[in-house]
C-alpha positions as CSV (number, residue, x, y, z in Angstrom):
1,X,-36.1,-25.3,-47.7
2,X,-33.7,-25.7,-50.4
3,X,-30.3,-26.5,-49.1
4,X,-27.9,-24.4,-51.3
5,X,-30.4,-21.6,-49.7
6,X,-30.1,-23.0,-46.0
7,X,-27.3,-20.1,-45.0
8,X,-29.1,-17.4,-46.8
9,X,-31.0,-15.9,-44.5
10,X,-28.2,-15.9,-41.3
11,X,-25.7,-14.4,-43.4
12,X,-28.4,-11.9,-44.4
13,X,-29.2,-10.8,-40.8
14,X,-25.8,-11.3,-39.6
15,X,-25.0,-8.4,-43.1
16,X,-27.8,-6.4,-41.7
17,X,-27.3,-6.2,-38.0
18,X,-24.0,-4.4,-38.6
19,X,-22.2,-6.9,-36.4
20,X,-18.6,-7.0,-36.9
21,X,-15.9,-9.8,-35.5
22,X,-13.4,-8.2,-33.5
23,X,-9.9,-9.2,-34.0
24,X,-9.4,-11.5,-30.6
25,X,-5.8,-11.1,-29.8
26,X,-3.4,-11.8,-27.1
27,X,-2.2,-8.7,-25.3
28,X,0.3,-8.1,-22.9
29,X,0.1,-4.4,-21.2
30,X,3.0,-3.3,-19.0
31,X,1.2,0.0,-17.2
32,X,2.9,3.0,-15.1
33,X,1.4,3.8,-11.3
34,X,-1.3,5.9,-10.4
35,X,-3.3,7.9,-13.0
36,X,-1.0,6.4,-15.8
37,X,-2.7,3.0,-14.5
38,X,-6.2,4.8,-14.4
39,X,-5.9,5.5,-18.3
40,X,-4.2,2.3,-19.1
41,X,-6.8,0.8,-17.2
42,X,-9.9,2.2,-19.5
43,X,-8.0,0.8,-23.0
44,X,-7.7,-2.5,-21.1
45,X,-11.3,-2.9,-21.0
46,X,-12.3,-1.1,-24.3
47,X,-9.7,-4.1,-25.6
48,X,-11.3,-6.5,-23.3
49,X,-15.1,-5.8,-25.2
50,X,-13.8,-6.5,-28.7
51,X,-12.6,-10.3,-27.2
52,X,-9.6,-9.7,-27.1
53,X,-7.2,-11.4,-24.5
54,X,-5.2,-8.9,-22.0
55,X,-2.8,-9.7,-19.6
56,X,-1.8,-7.0,-17.0
57,X,2.3,-7.3,-15.8
58,X,2.9,-5.8,-12.3
59,X,5.8,-6.1,-10.2
60,X,4.7,-6.9,-6.5
61,X,5.5,-3.1,-5.0
62,X,3.3,-1.7,-7.2
63,X,1.8,1.2,-4.7
64,X,-1.6,1.4,-6.8
65,X,-2.5,-1.6,-8.7
66,X,-4.4,-3.8,-7.2
67,X,-3.3,-7.1,-9.1
68,X,-4.8,-9.0,-5.5
69,X,-8.3,-8.8,-6.7
70,X,-10.2,-10.7,-9.7
71,X,-10.6,-8.9,-13.2
72,X,-12.1,-9.8,-16.1
73,X,-8.5,-9.3,-17.9
74,X,-4.9,-11.6,-15.6
75,X,-3.0,-10.2,-13.4
76,X,0.9,-11.6,-13.9
77,X,2.9,-10.1,-10.8
78,X,7.0,-10.4,-10.9
79,X,8.8,-10.4,-7.8
80,X,11.0,-7.8,-7.3
81,X,13.8,-6.6,-4.7
82,X,11.7,-4.0,-3.2
83,X,9.2,-3.5,-0.8
84,X,5.4,-1.9,-1.3
85,X,6.2,0.6,1.6
86,X,9.8,1.4,-0.3
87,X,7.8,2.4,-3.5
88,X,5.1,4.2,-1.6
89,X,8.0,6.1,0.5
90,X,9.9,7.0,-2.8
91,X,6.9,8.4,-4.8
92,X,5.6,10.0,-1.5
93,X,9.3,11.7,-1.4
94,X,8.7,12.9,-5.0
95,X,5.8,14.7,-4.4
96,X,7.1,16.4,-0.5
97,X,9.8,18.1,-2.8
98,X,7.5,20.1,-4.6
99,X,5.1,20.6,-2.0
100,X,6.5,21.3,1.3
101,X,8.0,24.4,1.0
102,X,9.3,24.6,4.4
103,X,12.3,22.9,3.3
104,X,15.5,24.8,3.0
105,X,17.6,24.7,-0.5
106,X,20.2,22.6,0.9
107,X,17.1,20.0,2.3
108,X,15.4,20.2,-1.5
109,X,18.6,19.4,-2.6
110,X,19.3,16.4,-0.7
111,X,15.8,15.2,-0.7
112,X,16.1,15.4,-4.6
113,X,19.2,13.5,-4.6
114,X,17.7,10.8,-2.3
115,X,14.6,10.3,-4.5
116,X,16.8,9.9,-7.5
117,X,19.0,7.1,-5.6
118,X,15.6,5.5,-5.1
119,X,14.2,6.1,-8.2
120,X,17.7,4.3,-9.6
121,X,17.4,1.3,-6.9
122,X,13.4,1.0,-8.3
123,X,14.4,0.9,-12.1
124,X,17.3,-1.5,-11.3
125,X,15.3,-4.2,-9.3
126,X,12.3,-3.7,-11.8
127,X,14.3,-4.7,-14.7
128,X,16.2,-7.7,-13.1
129,X,12.8,-8.6,-11.6
130,X,11.5,-8.7,-15.4
131,X,14.1,-9.6,-17.4
132,X,16.2,-12.1,-15.3
133,X,13.6,-14.1,-14.2
134,X,13.8,-17.4,-16.5
135,X,10.4,-19.0,-15.1
136,X,8.7,-15.0,-15.7
137,X,9.9,-14.9,-19.4
138,X,9.5,-18.8,-20.2
139,X,5.6,-18.2,-19.2
140,X,5.4,-15.3,-21.3
141,X,7.1,-16.8,-24.3
142,X,4.2,-19.9,-23.6
143,X,1.4,-17.4,-23.7
144,X,1.9,-16.7,-27.2
145,X,1.1,-12.8,-26.9
146,X,0.4,-10.6,-30.0
147,X,1.8,-7.3,-28.9
148,X,3.2,-5.8,-25.9
149,X,1.4,-2.2,-24.8
150,X,3.5,-0.3,-22.1
151,X,3.8,3.1,-20.5
152,X,7.2,3.7,-20.5
153,X,7.3,4.6,-16.6
154,X,7.5,1.0,-16.2
155,X,11.4,0.8,-17.0
156,X,12.5,-2.0,-19.2
157,X,9.1,-2.4,-20.8
158,X,10.7,-2.0,-24.3
159,X,13.8,-4.3,-23.9
160,X,11.0,-7.0,-22.3
161,X,9.0,-6.6,-25.5
162,X,12.5,-7.2,-27.4
163,X,13.5,-10.2,-25.6
164,X,10.0,-11.7,-26.5
165,X,10.4,-10.6,-30.2
166,X,7.0,-9.2,-30.2
167,X,5.7,-5.5,-31.4
168,X,5.2,-2.8,-29.2
169,X,3.2,-0.2,-28.6
170,X,4.7,2.8,-26.5
171,X,1.4,5.0,-24.2
172,X,2.9,8.2,-23.4
173,X,2.0,12.3,-23.1
174,X,5.3,12.9,-23.5
175,X,9.4,12.6,-21.9
176,X,11.3,15.9,-20.5
177,X,11.7,18.1,-23.8
178,X,11.1,15.4,-25.8
179,X,14.0,13.7,-25.4
180,X,12.7,10.0,-25.8
181,X,10.5,11.2,-28.9
182,X,13.4,13.1,-30.6
183,X,16.3,11.0,-30.1
184,X,14.5,7.5,-29.5
185,X,12.0,8.2,-32.4
186,X,13.7,10.6,-34.6
187,X,10.7,13.4,-33.9
188,X,11.7,16.5,-35.3
189,X,11.5,19.3,-33.2
190,X,12.6,22.8,-34.2
191,X,13.9,24.7,-31.1
192,X,12.3,27.7,-33.2
193,X,9.0,27.2,-32.0
194,X,8.7,24.1,-30.1
195,X,9.0,24.6,-26.9
196,X,11.5,22.5,-24.3
197,X,9.5,20.9,-21.9
198,X,11.4,23.3,-18.7
199,X,10.2,23.3,-15.2
200,X,9.4,27.0,-15.0
201,X,6.8,26.6,-17.6
202,X,6.8,30.0,-19.4
203,X,7.8,28.9,-22.7
204,X,5.4,29.0,-25.6
205,X,5.4,28.6,-29.6
206,X,5.6,32.3,-29.8
207,X,8.8,33.2,-28.8
208,X,11.4,36.1,-29.2
209,X,14.9,36.0,-29.9
210,X,15.8,35.8,-26.4
211,X,13.2,33.0,-25.5
212,X,14.3,31.0,-28.6
213,X,18.1,31.4,-27.5
214,X,17.0,30.0,-24.4
215,X,15.1,27.4,-25.5
216,X,17.7,26.1,-27.6
217,X,20.0,26.5,-24.4
218,X,17.6,24.5,-22.7
219,X,17.5,21.5,-25.9
220,X,21.6,21.0,-26.0
221,X,21.6,21.2,-22.0
222,X,19.0,18.3,-21.7
223,X,20.4,16.5,-24.5
224,X,23.7,16.3,-22.7
225,X,22.7,15.7,-19.1
226,X,20.4,12.9,-20.8
227,X,22.9,11.1,-22.6
228,X,25.5,11.0,-19.4
229,X,22.7,10.3,-17.2
230,X,21.1,7.4,-19.7
231,X,25.3,6.0,-20.2
232,X,26.1,6.1,-16.9
233,X,22.6,4.3,-15.5
234,X,20.2,2.9,-17.8
235,X,22.7,2.0,-21.0
236,X,24.9,0.9,-19.0
237,X,22.7,-1.3,-16.9
238,X,20.8,-2.5,-20.0
239,X,23.9,-3.5,-21.9
240,X,24.7,-5.6,-18.9
241,X,21.3,-7.2,-18.6
242,X,20.9,-8.1,-22.8
243,X,24.5,-9.3,-22.7
244,X,25.2,-6.7,-25.7
245,X,25.6,-3.0,-26.1
246,X,22.1,-2.4,-25.6
247,X,21.1,1.6,-25.1
248,X,17.7,2.7,-24.2
249,X,16.8,4.3,-27.5
250,X,18.1,1.4,-29.0
251,X,14.7,-0.5,-27.3
252,X,12.4,2.5,-27.2
253,X,13.0,3.9,-30.8
254,X,11.8,0.3,-31.8
255,X,8.2,0.7,-31.3
256,X,5.6,0.3,-33.8
257,X,3.0,3.1,-32.7
258,X,3.8,5.8,-30.2
259,X,0.4,6.8,-28.6
260,X,0.3,10.2,-28.0
261,X,-2.4,11.2,-24.9
262,X,-2.7,14.6,-26.3
263,X,-4.5,16.0,-29.4
264,X,-4.5,19.6,-31.7
265,X,-7.4,20.8,-29.2
266,X,-3.9,20.6,-26.6
267,X,-1.0,20.5,-28.2
268,X,0.6,23.5,-30.2
269,X,0.9,23.4,-34.5
270,X,4.4,21.0,-34.8
271,X,5.7,18.2,-37.0
272,X,5.1,14.5,-36.1
273,X,6.1,11.3,-37.3
274,X,3.3,8.7,-38.8
275,X,3.8,6.0,-36.2
276,X,2.4,8.8,-33.5
277,X,-1.1,8.7,-32.8
278,X,-3.4,11.3,-30.8
279,X,-5.4,9.6,-28.4
280,X,-5.7,12.2,-25.6
281,X,-9.0,12.0,-23.5
282,X,-9.2,8.4,-24.2
283,X,-10.9,8.1,-20.8
284,X,-13.4,10.8,-20.8
285,X,-17.0,10.0,-21.2
286,X,-20.6,11.5,-20.7
287,X,-20.9,12.2,-16.7
288,X,-23.1,9.8,-14.9
289,X,-25.7,10.8,-11.9
290,X,-24.0,11.6,-8.4
291,X,-24.6,10.0,-5.4
292,X,-27.7,11.3,-3.6
293,X,-25.4,13.2,-1.0
294,X,-23.4,14.5,-3.1
295,X,-26.4,15.6,-5.9
296,X,-28.1,17.2,-3.1
297,X,-24.6,19.5,-1.9
298,X,-24.5,20.5,-5.7
299,X,-27.8,21.5,-6.1
300,X,-27.7,23.5,-3.0
301,X,-25.0,26.1,-4.6
302,X,-28.0,27.4,-6.5
303,X,-27.6,29.7,-9.8
304,X,-23.8,30.1,-7.8
305,X,-22.7,26.7,-9.0
306,X,-19.9,24.7,-7.8
307,X,-15.9,24.4,-7.9
308,X,-14.3,21.3,-8.1
309,X,-10.9,20.8,-6.6
310,X,-8.5,18.1,-6.6
311,X,-4.4,17.7,-6.7
312,X,-4.6,14.2,-8.4
313,X,-4.3,10.8,-6.3
314,X,-0.9,11.1,-5.4
315,X,-1.4,14.2,-3.4
316,X,-2.9,12.4,-0.2
317,X,-1.8,15.1,2.6
318,X,-0.7,19.1,2.8
319,X,1.3,20.6,5.3
320,X,-1.3,22.3,8.3
321,X,-0.5,26.0,7.3
322,X,-1.1,25.0,3.5
323,X,-4.5,23.5,3.6
324,X,-5.6,26.6,6.2
325,X,-4.7,29.1,3.3
326,X,-6.7,26.8,0.1
327,X,-9.6,26.6,3.0
328,X,-9.5,29.9,3.6
329,X,-9.9,31.4,-0.3
330,X,-12.1,28.9,-0.5
331,X,-14.5,30.4,2.4
332,X,-14.6,33.5,0.6
333,X,-16.4,32.6,-2.8
334,X,-20.1,32.3,-3.5
335,X,-19.7,29.0,-4.8
336,X,-19.8,25.5,-3.5
337,X,-16.3,22.9,-2.9
338,X,-16.2,19.9,-3.2
339,X,-12.7,19.3,-2.7
340,X,-10.8,15.8,-3.0
341,X,-8.6,15.7,0.2
342,X,-7.4,12.9,2.6
343,X,-5.5,15.2,4.7
344,X,-6.3,16.3,8.1
345,X,-9.6,18.9,8.4
346,X,-8.2,22.7,7.8
347,X,-9.0,24.7,11.2
348,X,-10.4,27.1,8.3
349,X,-12.9,25.2,6.1
350,X,-16.4,27.1,5.6
351,X,-19.1,25.5,5.6
352,X,-19.1,25.8,1.5
353,X,-16.8,23.2,1.1
354,X,-16.7,19.4,1.8
355,X,-14.1,17.6,2.1
356,X,-13.9,13.9,0.5
357,X,-11.2,10.6,0.2
358,X,-12.7,10.2,-3.2
359,X,-14.7,12.1,-5.9
360,X,-16.3,11.2,-9.1
361,X,-14.2,14.0,-11.2
362,X,-15.2,13.6,-14.1
363,X,-19.0,12.8,-13.0
364,X,-18.4,16.6,-11.3
365,X,-16.9,17.9,-13.8
366,X,-19.8,17.0,-16.3
367,X,-22.3,18.4,-13.8
368,X,-24.3,21.6,-15.2
369,X,-23.4,23.4,-12.4
370,X,-19.9,23.2,-12.4
371,X,-18.1,26.8,-12.7
372,X,-14.1,25.3,-12.3
373,X,-11.9,23.0,-12.1
374,X,-9.0,23.6,-9.3
375,X,-6.5,21.2,-10.6
376,X,-2.8,20.4,-10.4
377,X,-2.4,20.0,-13.9
378,X,-2.2,16.3,-14.8
379,X,-3.1,14.9,-18.7
380,X,-5.7,13.0,-17.6
381,X,-8.0,15.7,-15.5
382,X,-6.9,18.5,-18.1
383,X,-8.4,16.2,-20.7
384,X,-11.5,15.7,-18.4
385,X,-11.9,19.4,-18.4
386,X,-11.6,19.7,-22.1
387,X,-14.2,17.1,-22.9
388,X,-16.8,19.0,-20.1
389,X,-15.7,22.4,-20.8
390,X,-15.3,23.4,-17.5
391,X,-12.4,26.2,-17.4
392,X,-9.3,25.7,-14.6
393,X,-7.3,27.3,-11.9
394,X,-3.7,25.3,-12.1
395,X,-1.5,24.8,-9.3
396,X,1.0,22.5,-10.8
397,X,3.5,20.1,-9.0
398,X,5.9,18.4,-11.3
399,X,6.0,16.9,-13.9
400,X,4.5,17.6,-17.0
401,X,2.0,19.7,-15.0
402,X,3.5,22.9,-15.2
403,X,3.4,22.4,-19.4
404,X,0.3,20.9,-19.3
405,X,-1.2,24.5,-17.2
406,X,1.2,26.6,-19.6
407,X,-0.9,24.8,-22.7
408,X,-4.2,25.7,-21.0
409,X,-3.3,28.8,-19.8
410,X,-1.7,30.1,-23.3
411,X,-5.2,28.9,-25.1
412,X,-7.3,31.2,-22.7
413,X,-8.5,28.1,-20.8
414,X,-7.0,28.6,-17.3
415,X,-5.3,30.9,-14.8
416,X,-2.0,29.6,-13.5
417,X,-0.6,29.9,-9.8
418,X,2.6,28.9,-8.2
419,X,1.8,26.0,-5.5
420,X,5.0,27.2,-3.3
421,X,4.0,30.5,-3.1
422,X,0.2,30.4,-3.0
423,X,-1.3,32.6,-0.8
424,X,-5.2,33.3,-0.1
425,X,-5.9,35.8,-2.1
426,X,-4.3,34.8,-5.0
427,X,-6.6,31.6,-4.9
428,X,-9.7,33.4,-4.2
429,X,-9.1,35.8,-7.4
430,X,-7.9,33.5,-9.4
431,X,-11.3,31.6,-8.7
432,X,-13.5,34.9,-9.4
433,X,-12.0,35.6,-12.5
434,X,-12.0,32.1,-14.1
435,X,-15.9,31.8,-13.1
436,X,-17.0,35.6,-13.6
437,X,-14.5,36.5,-16.7
438,X,-16.6,34.8,-20.0
439,X,-13.4,34.5,-22.1
440,X,-12.6,31.2,-20.1
441,X,-15.7,29.8,-20.4
442,X,-15.7,30.6,-24.1
443,X,-12.2,29.4,-24.7
444,X,-12.4,26.1,-23.2
445,X,-15.6,25.4,-24.9
446,X,-13.5,26.1,-28.3
447,X,-11.2,23.7,-27.2
448,X,-14.0,21.4,-26.2
449,X,-15.8,21.5,-29.9
450,X,-12.4,20.6,-31.2
451,X,-11.7,17.9,-29.2
452,X,-14.9,16.6,-29.8
453,X,-14.8,17.0,-33.8
454,X,-12.7,14.0,-34.6
455,X,-13.1,11.3,-37.1
456,X,-13.1,8.9,-34.5
457,X,-13.2,9.1,-30.5
458,X,-9.7,8.4,-29.3
459,X,-10.9,5.1,-27.6
460,X,-11.6,3.7,-30.4
461,X,-8.5,5.3,-32.3
462,X,-6.0,3.6,-29.7
463,X,-8.0,0.3,-30.1
464,X,-7.6,0.3,-33.7
465,X,-3.9,1.1,-33.7
466,X,-3.0,-1.8,-31.4
467,X,-4.9,-3.8,-33.3
468,X,-3.5,-2.8,-36.4
469,X,0.0,-3.5,-35.2
470,X,-1.7,-7.4,-34.4
471,X,-2.8,-8.0,-37.7
472,X,0.1,-6.7,-39.3
473,X,3.0,-8.0,-37.2
474,X,3.9,-4.5,-36.8
475,X,4.4,-1.4,-38.2
476,X,7.2,-1.2,-39.1
477,X,6.4,0.3,-42.6
478,X,6.0,3.9,-40.6
479,X,8.8,4.1,-39.0
480,X,11.3,6.4,-40.8
481,X,14.5,5.6,-42.5
482,X,16.1,8.2,-40.1
483,X,16.4,4.9,-37.4
484,X,19.3,3.5,-39.8
485,X,21.5,6.8,-40.2
486,X,24.2,7.8,-38.1
487,X,24.2,11.7,-36.8
488,X,26.0,12.9,-39.5
489,X,24.0,11.1,-41.6
490,X,20.7,12.4,-40.8
491,X,21.8,16.1,-40.3
492,X,23.6,15.3,-44.0
493,X,27.1,16.9,-42.6
494,X,28.4,14.4,-44.9
495,X,26.8,15.7,-48.1
496,X,27.4,19.3,-46.8
497,X,31.6,18.0,-46.5
498,X,31.1,16.6,-50.0
499,X,29.5,20.1,-51.3
500,X,31.7,22.5,-49.5
501,X,34.7,19.8,-50.6
502,X,33.0,20.6,-54.3
503,X,32.9,23.7,-54.3
504,X,36.6,24.2,-52.8
505,X,37.9,22.1,-55.5
506,X,36.2,24.3,-58.3
507,X,37.5,27.3,-56.2
508,X,41.0,26.2,-56.0
509,X,40.7,25.2,-60.4
510,X,39.2,28.2,-60.6
511,X,41.7,30.5,-59.0
512,X,44.8,28.2,-60.6
513,X,43.3,28.6,-63.9
514,X,42.9,32.4,-63.7
515,X,46.6,32.3,-61.9
516,X,47.7,30.7,-64.7
517,X,45.9,32.6,-67.3
518,X,46.8,35.9,-65.5
519,X,51.0,34.9,-66.0
520,X,50.6,33.5,-69.3
521,X,49.3,37.1,-70.8
522,X,51.7,38.9,-68.4
523,X,54.5,36.5,-70.5
524,X,53.0,37.5,-73.8
525,X,52.9,41.1,-72.8
526,X,55.9,41.3,-71.9
527,X,57.4,39.3,-74.6
528,X,55.6,41.9,-76.7
529,X,57.0,44.8,-75.3
530,X,60.6,43.7,-75.7
531,X,60.5,42.9,-79.3
532,X,58.6,46.9,-79.7
533,X,61.6,48.0,-78.0
534,X,64.3,46.0,-80.0
């Protein structure tokens, strides 16, 4: 074959095969715990599949990340001044605050206060272990990473990225009342139609006057409390660690891309910024076959179908009274129930309900016999329900869960109950309503259609923007100029003051001119009268 054609056929073969060469970057990922890690792990695997090198940074007290096991990616574990048992107790105390209704108000406040102290202790331990460990910093520098992808649940990740001089990508659902997004990344949040995230979870984007008043007061209260809290804790500590005046918003606001774990199937219509990218449901995938024993139990449900029940990976136990209340309700429905629960077997558990330490939740929700999903309202579970089109019964516990389920209730895809006031009758009626009223199924299928009708799958979207940041050494061109404005410039108060000054000056000159003309006319008139009289 002629030498000039020797590369022709291999090149044509490559083009026809549609093969593309992945970026092959070097990525440092800093995950959160529990469901946050589950969400980010999917992203890790997708990035690895595109020939990227991924390193996961985790602290030694992590209660949910097994960094000792062998993986196709690299773990780096750094020592912190906290034991794993302490971290597990901190998370469990958080759960107990919300699910233990036997506590008095004083006991609840005392427990909450202790949780805040534990959280502050964890924050300092994690930051010191990460930022004051010179061997760790040297190791990370020598690794020559291209980008840092982090969950803000892991404190000081943003400051680490700044210390390493790397562009960084944030992966999150939201922060309380969108505080980090609006205060740190200048996200516009009109309180007239963007509801604040409040624990009571009842505000939507349709608000009357009193609700808008409440919403405004919540935003003001959250802003004031957050600024005071950050000044006394994070900002003071970050300044000490960095050796220069530093605030949480200074570091977090420098993120190049924000990967928001929702989409318009979930969100109310509202303004977002160019560097906010929606990747809600990136972990969702088609259902796989169930284990044989579980499939047999599901098939035994007949035409009544099954109900899937999970309160997430963090809730492993309930009080005996609460567990019996739930089991009694499940016993009164015709469906078979698969309940993820690691606690003591309830006395009222019926034959139609099976308890499992773990369930393949995505595969169950994608099963043709699934009629309803009883959930605590975690973002991952809600998106699996949207993906597979399963209506929900919500039992929110804490954090973003009340707000998540309120979105689903507002969109007609869920019934929402108060977990702390839950009665057998309430749960039974809610399940019956969701299963038998076709409007819930129609609503969730509408949301599912919106979710699937995207130009790019959420996981591909997340991977694309991470690689985009690597290719372009950041994405500063997507960050709004508001970051470089003072608060009075952002609200145009200086412009308003100037315009008011101009108006005041013109008014002053006009009044003075009129007064002068009036006096001059009066003098002329008086002189004319005087001459006439003479």
